[in-house]
C-alpha positions as CSV (number, residue, x, y, z in Angstrom):
1,X,-51.2,39.2,-12.4
2,X,-49.3,39.2,-9.1
3,X,-45.5,39.4,-8.7
4,X,-44.0,38.9,-5.3
5,X,-40.6,40.1,-4.3
6,X,-39.1,38.0,-1.5
7,X,-36.2,39.8,0.1
8,X,-37.5,43.1,-1.2
9,X,-35.3,44.9,1.4
10,X,-32.5,44.5,-1.1
11,X,-33.7,47.9,-2.0
12,X,-31.3,48.9,-4.8
13,X,-31.8,45.6,-6.7
14,X,-35.6,45.8,-6.1
15,X,-35.5,49.3,-7.6
16,X,-33.8,48.1,-10.7
17,X,-36.1,45.2,-11.2
18,X,-39.2,47.4,-10.7
19,X,-37.9,49.9,-13.3
20,X,-37.5,47.0,-15.8
21,X,-41.0,45.7,-15.0
22,X,-42.7,49.2,-15.3
23,X,-41.0,49.7,-18.6
24,X,-43.4,47.2,-20.1
25,X,-46.8,48.8,-20.7
26,X,-48.5,45.4,-20.3
27,X,-47.1,45.0,-16.8
28,X,-47.9,48.5,-15.4
29,X,-51.1,47.3,-13.7
30,X,-49.6,44.1,-12.2
31,X,-49.9,43.7,-8.5
32,X,-46.5,44.0,-6.9
33,X,-46.3,42.5,-3.5
34,X,-43.2,43.2,-1.4
35,X,-42.0,41.0,1.5
36,X,-39.1,41.2,3.8
37,X,-38.4,40.3,7.4
38,X,-36.9,43.7,8.2
39,X,-39.6,46.3,8.8
40,X,-37.4,49.3,8.0
41,X,-36.1,47.9,4.8
42,X,-39.6,46.9,3.7
43,X,-40.8,50.4,4.4
44,X,-38.0,51.8,2.3
45,X,-38.7,49.3,-0.5
46,X,-42.4,50.3,-0.6
47,X,-41.5,54.0,-0.8
48,X,-39.0,53.3,-3.6
49,X,-41.6,51.2,-5.5
50,X,-44.0,54.1,-5.4
51,X,-41.3,56.4,-6.7
52,X,-40.7,54.0,-9.6
53,X,-44.3,54.3,-10.5
54,X,-45.9,51.1,-9.1
55,X,-49.6,51.8,-8.4
56,X,-50.9,48.4,-7.5
57,X,-48.7,47.7,-4.5
58,X,-48.7,45.9,-1.2
59,X,-46.1,45.2,1.4
60,X,-46.1,42.6,4.2
61,X,-43.8,41.2,6.8
62,X,-45.9,38.0,6.5
63,X,-44.4,35.9,3.7
64,X,-47.3,33.5,3.2
65,X,-49.8,36.4,3.1
66,X,-47.6,38.1,0.5
67,X,-47.4,34.9,-1.6
68,X,-51.1,34.2,-1.7
69,X,-52.2,33.7,-5.4
70,X,-48.9,34.8,-6.8
71,X,-48.1,34.2,-10.4
72,X,-44.4,35.0,-10.1
73,X,-42.1,35.0,-7.1
74,X,-38.7,36.7,-7.3
75,X,-36.4,35.5,-4.6
76,X,-33.4,37.6,-3.6
77,X,-32.8,36.9,0.1
78,X,-29.4,37.0,1.7
79,X,-29.6,35.0,5.0
80,X,-27.4,36.5,7.6
81,X,-26.7,39.7,5.7
82,X,-23.4,41.6,5.8
83,X,-22.3,40.2,9.2
84,X,-22.5,36.6,7.9
85,X,-20.6,37.6,4.8
86,X,-17.8,39.0,6.9
87,X,-17.7,35.8,8.9
88,X,-17.4,33.8,5.7
89,X,-14.2,35.7,4.9
90,X,-12.6,36.2,8.3
91,X,-12.6,32.7,9.6
92,X,-11.1,31.1,6.5
93,X,-8.5,33.9,6.3
94,X,-7.3,32.8,9.8
95,X,-6.3,29.5,8.2
96,X,-4.6,31.1,5.2
97,X,-7.5,30.5,2.8
98,X,-8.1,33.4,0.4
99,X,-11.4,34.1,-1.2
100,X,-12.6,36.9,-3.5
101,X,-16.5,36.7,-3.6
102,X,-17.3,33.5,-1.6
103,X,-20.9,33.1,-2.8
104,X,-20.8,30.2,-5.3
105,X,-18.6,27.3,-4.2
106,X,-15.6,27.3,-1.8
107,X,-16.2,27.3,1.9
108,X,-18.0,30.6,1.7
109,X,-20.4,29.3,-0.9
110,X,-21.0,26.1,1.1
111,X,-21.9,27.9,4.3
112,X,-24.0,30.6,2.5
113,X,-26.0,27.7,1.0
114,X,-26.4,25.9,4.3
115,X,-27.8,28.9,6.0
116,X,-30.1,29.6,3.0
117,X,-31.6,26.1,2.7
118,X,-33.9,26.3,5.8
119,X,-35.4,29.5,4.4
120,X,-35.9,27.9,1.0
121,X,-37.7,25.1,2.7
122,X,-40.1,27.5,4.3
123,X,-40.6,29.5,1.1
124,X,-41.3,26.3,-0.8
125,X,-43.9,25.2,1.8
126,X,-45.7,28.5,1.6
127,X,-45.7,28.5,-2.2
128,X,-47.1,24.9,-2.3
129,X,-49.8,26.0,0.1
130,X,-50.9,29.3,-1.6
131,X,-49.4,29.6,-5.1
132,X,-48.3,26.1,-6.3
133,X,-48.3,27.0,-10.0
134,X,-46.2,30.2,-9.6
135,X,-42.8,30.6,-11.3
136,X,-40.0,30.9,-8.7
137,X,-37.4,33.1,-10.3
138,X,-34.3,32.8,-8.0
139,X,-31.5,35.4,-7.8
140,X,-30.1,34.2,-4.5
141,X,-26.6,32.8,-4.5
142,X,-25.2,30.2,-4.5
143,X,-27.4,29.8,-7.5
144,X,-26.6,26.2,-8.6
145,X,-26.9,24.9,-5.0
146,X,-30.1,26.7,-4.3
147,X,-31.9,25.7,-7.5
148,X,-30.6,22.1,-7.0
149,X,-32.0,22.1,-3.5
150,X,-35.3,23.5,-4.6
151,X,-35.8,21.0,-7.5
152,X,-38.6,18.7,-6.5
153,X,-39.7,21.1,-3.7
154,X,-41.5,23.6,-6.0
155,X,-43.2,23.0,-9.4
156,X,-41.6,25.8,-11.5
157,X,-38.1,27.2,-10.7
158,X,-35.4,28.8,-12.7
159,X,-32.3,30.5,-11.5
160,X,-31.3,33.8,-13.1
161,X,-28.0,35.6,-13.3
162,X,-26.8,38.5,-15.4
163,X,-23.3,37.1,-16.0
164,X,-23.8,35.8,-19.5
165,X,-25.5,39.0,-20.8
166,X,-22.8,41.3,-19.4
167,X,-20.0,39.1,-20.5
168,X,-21.2,39.2,-24.1
169,X,-21.9,42.9,-23.8
170,X,-18.4,43.5,-22.7
171,X,-16.8,41.1,-25.1
172,X,-18.6,42.8,-28.0
173,X,-17.2,46.1,-26.9
174,X,-13.7,44.6,-26.6
175,X,-13.7,43.5,-30.3
176,X,-15.5,46.6,-31.5
177,X,-18.7,45.1,-32.6
178,X,-22.2,46.3,-31.5
179,X,-23.8,43.9,-29.1
180,X,-26.9,43.8,-31.2
181,X,-25.0,42.4,-34.1
182,X,-23.4,39.5,-32.2
183,X,-24.7,35.9,-32.0
184,X,-23.4,33.6,-29.3
185,X,-23.9,30.4,-27.4
186,X,-22.8,29.9,-23.8
187,X,-23.3,26.9,-21.5
188,X,-21.9,25.4,-18.3
189,X,-22.6,26.1,-14.7
190,X,-23.5,29.4,-13.0
191,X,-20.5,31.8,-12.8
192,X,-18.5,29.2,-14.7
193,X,-20.2,28.8,-18.1
194,X,-18.3,29.1,-21.3
195,X,-18.7,31.1,-24.5
196,X,-18.9,28.3,-27.0
197,X,-19.7,30.5,-30.0
198,X,-19.0,34.2,-30.5
199,X,-19.8,35.4,-34.1
200,X,-21.1,38.1,-36.4
201,X,-22.4,37.1,-39.8
202,X,-20.4,33.9,-39.7
203,X,-17.2,35.6,-38.5
204,X,-15.5,34.0,-35.5
205,X,-15.1,37.1,-33.2
206,X,-12.7,35.2,-31.0
207,X,-10.1,35.9,-33.7
208,X,-10.4,39.6,-32.8
209,X,-9.7,39.2,-29.1
210,X,-6.1,40.2,-28.6
211,X,-4.9,38.2,-25.6
212,X,-1.4,39.8,-25.9
213,X,-2.8,43.2,-24.8
214,X,-0.9,44.0,-21.6
215,X,-4.0,45.0,-19.8
216,X,-6.2,42.1,-20.9
217,X,-3.5,39.6,-20.3
218,X,-3.5,40.4,-16.6
219,X,-7.0,39.2,-16.0
220,X,-7.9,35.7,-14.8
221,X,-10.5,35.0,-17.4
222,X,-8.3,36.1,-20.3
223,X,-5.7,33.7,-18.9
224,X,-8.4,31.0,-18.8
225,X,-9.4,31.7,-22.4
226,X,-5.7,31.6,-23.5
227,X,-5.2,28.2,-21.8
228,X,-8.6,26.6,-22.4
229,X,-9.8,28.1,-25.7
230,X,-13.1,29.3,-24.3
231,X,-14.0,32.5,-22.4
232,X,-15.7,32.1,-19.0
233,X,-18.9,34.0,-18.4
234,X,-18.1,35.5,-15.0
235,X,-15.7,38.1,-13.8
236,X,-12.1,37.4,-13.0
237,X,-12.8,38.1,-9.3
238,X,-15.3,35.2,-9.3
239,X,-13.4,32.9,-11.6
240,X,-10.2,33.1,-9.5
241,X,-11.6,31.2,-6.6
242,X,-13.1,28.3,-8.6
243,X,-9.6,27.2,-9.6
244,X,-6.7,25.5,-7.7
245,X,-3.8,27.4,-9.3
246,X,-4.1,31.0,-8.3
247,X,-5.1,32.2,-4.8
248,X,-2.5,30.2,-2.9
249,X,0.3,32.0,-4.8
250,X,1.2,35.6,-4.0
251,X,2.9,35.9,-7.4
252,X,-0.3,35.0,-9.3
253,X,-2.4,37.3,-7.2
254,X,-0.1,40.2,-8.2
255,X,0.3,39.1,-11.8
256,X,-3.5,38.7,-12.4
257,X,-4.5,41.6,-10.1
258,X,-6.8,39.3,-8.0
259,X,-8.8,41.4,-5.4
260,X,-8.7,39.1,-2.4
261,X,-11.6,39.7,0.0
262,X,-13.4,41.9,-2.6
263,X,-16.9,40.9,-1.6
264,X,-16.5,42.3,1.9
265,X,-15.9,45.7,0.3
266,X,-18.9,45.2,-2.1
267,X,-21.2,44.1,0.7
268,X,-20.2,47.2,2.7
269,X,-20.9,49.4,-0.3
270,X,-24.3,47.8,-0.7
271,X,-25.1,48.7,2.9
272,X,-24.0,52.2,2.3
273,X,-26.0,52.5,-0.8
274,X,-29.1,51.2,1.0
275,X,-28.5,53.9,3.7
276,X,-28.3,56.6,1.0
277,X,-31.5,55.4,-0.6
278,X,-33.3,55.2,2.8
279,X,-32.2,58.8,3.7
280,X,-33.2,60.1,0.2
281,X,-36.7,58.6,0.7
282,X,-37.1,60.0,4.2
283,X,-35.9,63.4,3.1
284,X,-38.1,63.5,0.0
285,X,-35.1,63.8,-2.3
286,X,-35.2,62.5,-5.9
287,X,-33.8,59.0,-6.7
288,X,-32.1,58.1,-9.9
289,X,-33.8,55.0,-11.1
290,X,-32.4,53.0,-14.0
291,X,-33.4,49.7,-15.7
292,X,-31.0,46.8,-15.3
293,X,-31.9,44.5,-18.3
294,X,-32.4,41.6,-15.8
295,X,-34.0,38.4,-17.0
296,X,-36.9,38.2,-14.5
297,X,-38.9,41.0,-16.0
298,X,-38.3,39.7,-19.5
299,X,-39.5,36.2,-18.5
300,X,-42.6,37.6,-16.8
301,X,-43.4,39.7,-19.8
302,X,-42.9,36.8,-22.2
303,X,-45.1,34.4,-20.2
304,X,-47.8,37.1,-19.7
305,X,-47.9,38.2,-23.3
306,X,-46.6,35.3,-25.3
307,X,-43.7,37.3,-26.6
308,X,-40.8,34.9,-27.5
309,X,-37.4,35.5,-26.1
310,X,-34.1,33.7,-25.4
311,X,-32.7,34.1,-21.9
312,X,-30.1,32.2,-19.9
313,X,-31.4,30.2,-17.0
314,X,-30.1,27.8,-14.3
315,X,-32.1,24.6,-14.5
316,X,-31.8,20.9,-13.7
317,X,-29.6,19.0,-16.2
318,X,-32.1,16.7,-17.9
319,X,-29.7,15.8,-20.8
320,X,-29.1,19.5,-21.5
321,X,-25.3,19.1,-21.2
322,X,-24.4,15.5,-21.9
323,X,-21.0,15.4,-20.2
324,X,-22.2,16.9,-16.9
325,X,-24.1,14.7,-14.4
326,X,-27.9,14.3,-14.7
327,X,-29.7,16.1,-12.0
328,X,-27.1,18.8,-11.4
329,X,-28.0,22.4,-12.2
330,X,-26.6,23.9,-15.4
331,X,-26.8,27.3,-17.1
332,X,-28.1,27.1,-20.7
333,X,-30.1,29.2,-23.1
334,X,-33.9,29.0,-22.5
335,X,-36.7,29.8,-24.8
336,X,-39.5,31.7,-23.1
337,X,-43.0,32.5,-24.3
338,X,-46.6,32.0,-23.1
339,X,-45.9,28.3,-22.4
340,X,-43.2,29.0,-19.9
341,X,-39.4,28.5,-19.8
342,X,-38.0,25.7,-21.9
343,X,-34.3,24.9,-21.6
344,X,-32.2,24.2,-24.7
345,X,-30.2,21.0,-25.1
346,X,-26.6,22.0,-25.8
347,X,-24.9,18.6,-26.0
348,X,-21.3,18.1,-24.8
349,X,-19.1,20.8,-23.6
350,X,-15.4,20.9,-24.6
351,X,-13.9,18.2,-22.3
352,X,-11.5,20.7,-20.6
353,X,-14.4,22.9,-19.7
354,X,-16.5,20.1,-18.5
355,X,-13.6,18.9,-16.3
356,X,-13.5,22.2,-14.5
357,X,-17.3,22.3,-14.2
358,X,-17.3,18.8,-12.7
359,X,-15.1,20.0,-9.8
360,X,-17.7,22.8,-9.2
361,X,-20.6,20.3,-9.5
362,X,-19.0,18.0,-6.9
363,X,-18.9,20.8,-4.3
364,X,-22.5,21.7,-5.0
365,X,-23.7,18.1,-4.9
366,X,-22.1,17.3,-1.6
367,X,-23.5,20.5,-0.1
368,X,-27.0,19.8,-1.2
369,X,-26.7,16.2,0.0
370,X,-25.4,17.3,3.4
371,X,-28.7,19.2,3.9
372,X,-31.1,16.7,2.3
373,X,-29.5,13.7,4.0
374,X,-28.6,15.4,7.3
375,X,-24.9,14.5,6.8
376,X,-22.5,17.0,8.6
377,X,-19.6,14.9,7.2
378,X,-20.7,15.9,3.7
379,X,-20.2,19.6,4.6
380,X,-16.5,18.7,5.2
381,X,-16.4,16.6,2.1
382,X,-17.6,19.5,0.0
383,X,-14.9,21.8,1.2
384,X,-12.3,19.0,0.9
385,X,-13.0,18.7,-2.8
386,X,-13.3,22.4,-3.5
387,X,-10.5,23.4,-5.9
388,X,-9.3,26.5,-3.9
389,X,-9.5,24.9,-0.4
390,X,-8.0,21.6,-1.4
391,X,-5.0,23.4,-3.1
392,X,-4.4,25.6,0.0
393,X,-5.1,23.7,3.2
394,X,-4.3,20.4,4.8
395,X,-7.3,18.2,5.7
396,X,-7.1,18.9,9.5
397,X,-7.3,22.6,8.9
398,X,-10.3,22.2,6.6
399,X,-12.1,20.2,9.3
400,X,-11.3,22.8,12.0
401,X,-12.3,25.7,9.7
402,X,-15.7,24.0,9.1
403,X,-16.1,23.6,12.8
404,X,-15.4,27.3,13.4
405,X,-17.9,28.3,10.7
406,X,-20.5,25.9,12.0
407,X,-20.2,27.6,15.5
408,X,-20.3,31.0,13.9
409,X,-23.5,30.3,11.9
410,X,-25.0,27.9,14.4
411,X,-28.5,29.5,14.7
412,X,-28.9,29.8,10.9
413,X,-28.0,26.2,9.9
414,X,-30.3,23.2,9.5
415,X,-30.7,21.4,12.8
416,X,-29.2,18.2,11.4
417,X,-25.9,20.0,10.5
418,X,-25.3,21.6,13.9
419,X,-22.5,19.1,14.7
420,X,-18.8,19.5,15.2
421,X,-16.0,17.1,14.3
422,X,-14.2,17.6,17.6
């Protein structure tokens, strides 16, 4: 069995995934192939993999060579790196547009997708040439846009995110019930799915969630639960920028403790953590390696051994959620075993939840269409219908902001979208 890491230079994340994989005895002899375009990061990733205990290991700067005869491909690239992330925050901020994470929808999510799509095209072409039956397990954000763009370009793709697992883990702790005793169902779109059922032995555990708690009540997603009746599956930092009511108001930012610009800090911390790992490897110092309970290793183990599991995946909506558009990408429970990944049909979401998801889906669809159809106007349309941008900026500022971001990311964008609305 061959497992390829694309973007292996994301060293800390690579380290956690490898620890998860090596924890399965059946996977210890798997061939782990690392690929990155940065030679230094690839070298560090290779050294870390050996520290984790990988014995059947290769590393290559040549993506197609690394992919040859792969069974599983784990994608975790970040096109443009930290510098592009800073740009995604700084330019909108000049127009008065606040963001928190900027990797899912919003103008930051739109431009992150647009600079990722050309690399996804190249990855899909290489996979179709040398490993057409491999499972592509995507971690790269914006998840929904990337999986939507890849649908039809590769045979087997599923997007993976830890938000549902950690939301349920933390909710169980909040109501004082061991996670292992909780049963739940969540569905929606990535970073904005909804906890539809939260129970233990038939008891509705939502009844134990005290939204009057002075600390809890000052969190965005607790506010969403109070207003909508269902808890969202991503952090308050994420959730704030998918809504039209919050980031334009100083009072709401203070009341709900919304960390504006937070991902710039997180991205800088990721750089620093990479530097510490690199230096530890070069100096021969010990590394603390911990498993992460990510879904990709679980999926690989289930397909390889036939062990049945339920995970949450981002997949094309083929009737899975009946009141979201066909063809969009939704996050639903998936059964996994030796036959692969099979999504579960959920039916209709509560209408208020579907309405918010629809706004998200509209941004994603216009972004994907912009690239597939070579339509620069759809880039502007995507930002025009984004909840946060449309609530904050007039149309002319949205157009000028998109022009500024197009200039800033020019070399990374699809050729057909290198156009300004001057």
